[in-house]
C-alpha positions, 0 to 999 in steps of 0.5 A: 238486644234492644233496638235502637230508638227511631225517630219519626219523620220530621215536617219541613218546618221542623227540620231546621230547628231539629237540625240545629239542636243536633248540630249543637249537641254533636259539636259540643261532644266532639270538643269535650271527647273528639272521636278516634282516627281509625283506618280500614280494615283488612280485606276480610272482616275482623273478629268483631264481625264474626258473630252469629247469623242472627246478629250479623246485620248492622244497626244503621238508620234502623238495622240491627247491629252486634258490632263490638267497638274497637278500642278508641285512639286519640284523634286530632281535633276535628276540622271545620266540617268533620266528614265522618267522624261526627257519626256519618258514613266514611270511606269505603275501604269502608267496602272492605269492613262492611262486607256484612249481610243486609237484607234485601229491600225486596224482603225487608223495608228496613234496609231503607234508612230511617236516618236518625236512630238513637245509639246502639245497645252496648256490647257485653263486657266479654266482647269488650275484652275481645281482642281488637284488630290493630288499626292505623291512625290516619285521616282515613278514620274519618272515611271508614263506614261506620253507622251514619247515625251512631258513634261506636261503643266508646263514645256513646256515653259522651254522646248521652252526656252531651245530650243531657247538657244540651237540653239544660242549655237550650243553645241553638247557635253554633259557631264552628263552621268555617266561612270559605276556609277562613278562620273567622267564626260565623253565627249559624241561625236555627233556620240555615244549614252549614252549606248555606253559610259558604260564600261560594254557594250563595246565589250572588257569589256562585260561578262555575269552574272558569269563573263565569257568573250565571249572567255571563254568556259562557256561564256553565251550569254544570260546574261550580268554583270552589275556593282552594283554601276551602278545599284545603281544610276539608277532610280527604273524603269530604275534599273528594266529594267537593271535587265531583260536585264541582264537575257535576253541579246540576246533579244530585251526587249519590256518593258511595260510602260502603254499602250506602249512598250518601247525600251531603249539603244541598243534595242532602236538603233535596233528599229531606224534601224529595225522598223523605229521608230522615237527616243523620246526625251530623254538623251539615245536612246529611242523609243516605240510602242502601245501595240496592235501593239506588233504583228506587230513589233515583227514580223518584229524583228523576221524576221530579226532574233532577239529574242524578250522578252515581259515584262508586268506589273504584278501589279496595282498601288494600289497593289504596294502601299500596298506592299510598305507600308508593306515593307518599303525601296522597290523601289516604282515601279510596279512589271514587269515579262517576259511573253514571249521571241519569236523567229521564232522557238518559235512563237505561234501566240497568241492573244498578238502578233497578230493583228485585221485583220481577214484575217492575218492568211491567210498571215502567212508563212504556213511551220513550223519554226522547233526548233531542239535539237541535242544530240550526243554520241560516241558508240563503234563499236560492230564489225569491219563491223558496219558502225555506231560508233556515235548516235544522239537523235533528238527532232523537234518542231513546235511550231505553232502546238505544234507538236514534233517529236523524233528520235534516230539514228546511223550515219556514218562518213560522217553524211548522216542521219543527213544530210537527216534529216536537208533537210527534216525538214530545221529547222530554230533553231538548239540547241546542247550541247556545250561540247560533239558535234563533229566537224563533226557534226558541219560541217554538220549543217554549211554546210547544214543549213548555214542560220539557227541559231545555239545555243549551251547550257551550261551543266546547261542548258541541263537537265538530263533525271531524271529532264525530267521524274520528270518534265513530270510526275508531276501533271502540265503535264502528272501525274506519270501514265505512261498510261496517257502519250503520246503513242509515249513517253510511247513506249520509256519505258521498257514494262517489268512489272518487271522493275522499273517505268519510266525505259527507253529503253537503246537506248532511253535514248539519246531522253530524253537527247535531250529533256532535252535541249529542255525543258530548251529553252521552259522553258525560253520561257514560253510555256513548258506547252502549248507545252507538253499538246498538247501531239502531239508526233511522233516517226520519223524514218529517211529514212534508208540508209542500203539496204533493202529487197523487202518486206520492200522497198515496205512499205517504202518511197523513200530516198531523201537526202539533196543534192537531194533535193536541187540540183534537185529543189524539195523544196526551200531551208530554207533561210532568206531574207538575205541568198537568194543571197548567195545560189548556185542557187538563183532561187531555192528559188522561182522555185522548184517542190513544187512551181510548184505543189502548188495550195493548198488552206489551209496551212495544204495542203501545209505543207503535200504536202512538206512532200510528195515531201520529202518522196515519197511513195514506197507503191504500194497501196498508189501510186495506191489510190492517182492516182485513186483519182486524176482521179476521181477529173479530170472526176467528178465535185468534184473538183470545190466544193473542191476548193470553200469550202477550199478557205480562209480556216484558218490554222485550225491546229494552231488555235486548238493549240491556242484554247488549250492554251487559255483553259489551267487553268495554263494559267489563274492561273499560267502563267505571263500573267494571272498577267499581266495588259493589257490596251487593255485587251478587244482587245486581248479577242476579238482576242481569240473569233475571232480565236475560231469562225474562227475554228468553222466556217472552221470545219462547211465548211468542214462538209458541204463539206463532206455531199455535196460530200457524197449526190451527188457523193458517188458512184463514189468516190475512196477508198482514197476519201471515207476514206476522205469524210466518212469512217474516217471523224468523225461526229462532227455536234453535236459538232458544234451545242454545240459550236454554242449554248454555247454563243452569237458569235456576242455579243462576238465579239462586247463586248469581253466577252464570256457570256453564254446564259441565263440559262447555268450557274446560277452564271453568270446569277445572277451576270449579273442581279446584274450588271442590278440592279446596272445600274438601281440604277445609271439611277434612280439617274440621273432621280432624278437629272433631276427632281430636276433641271427640266432639261432633258439634265442632264446625266452621262458619262465616257471614255473608259472602265469606263462608269460613271465617272461624271455627266454632267449639262448644264452651266445655271443649273451648275451655280445654283449648291451649292458648296457643295456635287458637286465636279467640275471635268472639263468643256467641250464646253457648259457643266460642269462635276461633281462628287457627293458622292452619285454617287461615291457610285453607281458606286463603287457598279456597278464596283464590280458587273461587276468584279463579272460578268466578273470573272464568264464570263472569266472562262466560256470562258476558259472552252469553249476553254478547252471544245473544246481542249478536243475534239481535236482527232476529230479536228485532224482527220478532218485536216488530211483528209482535208490535203490530199484532198487539195493535191489531188486537187492541183494535179488535178488542176496542171494536168489541167493547164498542159492541158490548155497550151496544154501540156500532163499530165497523170498518171504514171505507177509504177511497183512493183516486176519487174525482171528488172528495167526500165524507159521509158518516152515518149514525156516527158516535163520538169515539171518546164519548162512548168510552165510558171515561168521559163525562156528559153534559148536564141533563144529558142521558146518553150519547147522540149519534150524528149523520153527515155529508160533505161533498159527493155522495159516494152511494147515490150520484144520480139523486137531487142535490140535498138541503144546503145546495146553492141557489145557482145550482137550483136555477141550473136545474130549473133551467135544465128542466125547461130544455135550456142548454146548460151543463148538468150539475153533479149531485153534490153537498158543499164540502165546507160546513159553516156551523152555528148554535147555542153555547154548549150545543155540541159544535166542537164536539162534532168537529173533533169527532169527525176528525178522529173517525178520519184518523181511525179510518186511515189507521185501519181501525174500526170506527163507532158508526153504522157506516163511514166513508171518506176519500183519503185525507192528506192532512188534518188542520185544526184551530180550536180554543183560545190561549196565549203563549206569554213566555213566547211573546205571542198574544191570544189572537196572534196565536189564532192567526199564526195557526190559521196562516198555516192552514191557508198556505198548506192545505190542499183539496185533500185536506181536512180543516177544522176551525172553531170560532175564529176571531174572538181574540180581537175586537167584534168587527175585526174578528168578524171581518177576518173570519169571513175572509178566511171562510171565503178563502177556504171555500172558494180557493182551497175548496177542501172538507172543512168545519167553521164554527162561528158565533158571528152571525154576520159572517153567516150573511156574508157567505149566504150566497156562496155555493161552496158553503153549507149553512148548518146548526146543532139542533136544540129546543127552548122552553119558556122563551122570554125575549125580556128575561132570559133567566126564565129560558130553559134550553135542551140541547139535542146535539144533532146536526140540522141545516140552516143558521141559529140566529141566537147563541143563548150565551145567557142561558150558559151564564145561568148554568155556570151560576152567575147571579140573576140580576147580573144576567138581566142587566147584561140582557138589557145591554144586549138589546141596545146592541142588537138594535144598533147592529140591526140598523147597520145590517139592514143598510149594509144589505141594501148596499150589497143588494145594489152592488150585486144588482149593478154587478149583474147588469154590467155582465148582462151588457158585456154579454149582449155586446159580445159577438158570440154570446153563451146562451147558458150565461145569458139564461143564468143572468136573466133568472137571477135579475127576475 
């Protein structure tokens, strides 16, 4: 049979022209020969579908079809917007007539529709003469599921004729579209689709369902107002589509028709552009894809930022007929319901939005896509010194694992805590109340989470606290017994027995207000029950910004705010594909500490690694246990065993959530999916079984790993490894054996039925025995026919899921059959197919028996999944242990990788309780530069290591102060040597380093290197250095780079000062601060003055470990005498230095940290490397000399004035000491030496 002609994909520019031509041709065809109106078929397919197995696959958008056309009946003139009579897929009683076998997308790519094929080949004369099933003439004729690109056979000649006439006319206009239901005609230009002419869809006319325009405060972008007169002129199925679209205007509506999802109008245009689907011939934008491809295409839409609504048929054709007979006047169209609304933050990777590739789960993004709900309240300051006047209630949800995090906290005017929360979790979808959210909060969300989707909720969408408590205390959720609630929700209520039931603590009410908005979103997506019944709640406490006592500090985690996580390249920023080019540093999306350390084999490990990087530990035991575990993995052959066992490990955490949903009784009885009619239901069931078996296999592999490690290496295991493999590893072997014996796994994957093994469920065994008896009856009937006609080639057959649709006779035998009793169906090759009354009765009994058996089997499968979910505490504990093992193995693998590349990598030493804070690094390398993925600077052949000491040297406390000690310390030492009674000065290097050097000399790189190594050390990870010792760091601050936030109303200099203000307010002596070139966002004088003031504040008051880089040499002069500041620069070498022409100079960067001030930035050499014209550089140098001369005179004058002021100040101090009754001899000696 010749295949239908398949058109190539159109470019976006060609689509409007091609669309208008096809529309014009179709309408002319309809006007001359209107298509017949038909009704649905019976539940079993008719004789036209009873063809051979080779021809049962229908030709739709490139799929073969061997269906004989039903006899056309006269139909009424099509209405303004013909739904499916134009060749579009119709309704799905369609699900009844479409029960044909279509190749699965995993084995045949032709199931992905090429949406514009030509007409199918005509059927044979004999098949045209075959008996047709009687069809009722009704509006539902436009609702049947015919090929969405073809007319049936009796219309094909008309289509060809209309195409020929269209080519001769060449007209591009059509006048058949009604304008919002009115009768006047409009002219549709070739560049427009019909829906673009609808008044209610024009941007200036769009309103929500309540009549609010987009500019109104109460406008609801999720709904759409559609005029009644427009709806009255639609066909029943298209009216149903518009009703659903009006309630889900923000979604791409995937409208189920038969075994396909159809996209209409504006949704179809998105399908053309985002999914590359070819338009279907229809007088409106129309395309679609097969049922089994929903996961693929919905994923593509979600990745582009769209919400996707999955609309399913929740009624069969026979049920529709009974309903319409009982309720006269109703539209004869099957019921449809929204079964799922999917977005990036609400995707649960169910069987319906998955695929048949067994390894597809391994390619899913492992990191959670958080949905975040924020509720803000203004509170009165209790006292003037109270920092917090704003409180937030925050709920975060990872829908893929059904894990909630709830929190409430106060925040300052800069929203520092909110910034940190956003940076740690990086939600991709943020909900907040439209009214009551301050502009400062919105500014933070726009600046820190610019790539995330923000959605404001109307008051009706923010459910009240009473509503939330009432819903969660219902029987569908946690019940009225508070003891059955998740522990982290139960603790939010007042424990006092004298208080009323469900009385929240006052500070926790804001959490339930945030839960109200979250519940509203989950209810709309129809996943609220799935999420809450997992009972995975955790109380999240943001890193504290207040100064903690030593005891509390050493039990907490290091604080890393949002700016630090991004500035130091610790984790990749949240950004979609479109947002990456707009990042301040686009390389941060691929080059980060997370990417360098990520040798994890499992998604659970990857998520935990990111969590450890965002919150390094400040607990001595935790850091020591991790460090010892990594050392064991490096010295013992355990690492290879772990990597082998965890390779291609599925995401067990997400699988547990999916199995939990599949086992819910609510899913099987109340959820819209339980009413949906799926053509590929068996495929979806197989996906559920595949996920279940994959989870069992994963837990089995982990159990075997734990057993092997305990047997061979139990003696050498560290405390943390022993916990993960033994003491905290639950015994699940009995559970695994139970599920292995519950049903035949191979048979279930093959048949799509979770059938209990014989003897497990008596009801199922009895039903299966009845099915066997019914099959035996059919076989006995065939044997009687074979004996009667003396032919052993007589057999029964069917198509797809129907095994018995006909009895087949060879032609020579068929000619002998009597006309009565044998009803002819069709002819295929050398055989003819018939149906008899006796066979129909036998098949009916067989189908009834199968339904009973499948019902028992389906419930058994759900019970198996529910049983698995009931043991989730064990599974969760194993998952937690696996994640820890995976991260530790990743640290060990990173260490081995460094050593293989001839770089040092050793465990860091973190000290607790030290009197003096310090950092000592010996031969340390930048972690990202040695990873192999980073690009070195021009003319740089290798990565250069560095040494660093900040504060007291932990290895030698008796030696002399090293270079960088202040003049006061040197004088004190000298006087001490002369036996003057002066208190001895401890051997210490200043903690604050004022760093200078040429442009591109490596200043920022060194600062980031040290900060990264501090993070790695407190994670318990080896660091790339010969020796790295630190006292514990409670927080890292960073102020790096210059950028503005125009959409948040923040200039470049304002962003600099805002980040610096956070440092000055919250840094402690145990903090580590990195400030890079502060003050360059304003004038030179202002920037210099502010930079010097900030440097003095950090050195004199905070006195923490800090890097402060600058190109303002006046800053170095202002702190030259400060004993708490060390002057250092990045070493370099200059060839051909020329004071008159800087273009002759060549600078070699040595990237070594040395003492002293670099008094020249060599910016002209950087301009030369950047390719700027040499004449321009020379002219700039001349201007530079003039400025230098002016500034030199100013500096000389300032030095003289400052020297006089200092001398006067010292004389005043000396006078005060001399006039005192009991002067301190040490102070007198110091002042005398300074005056000499």
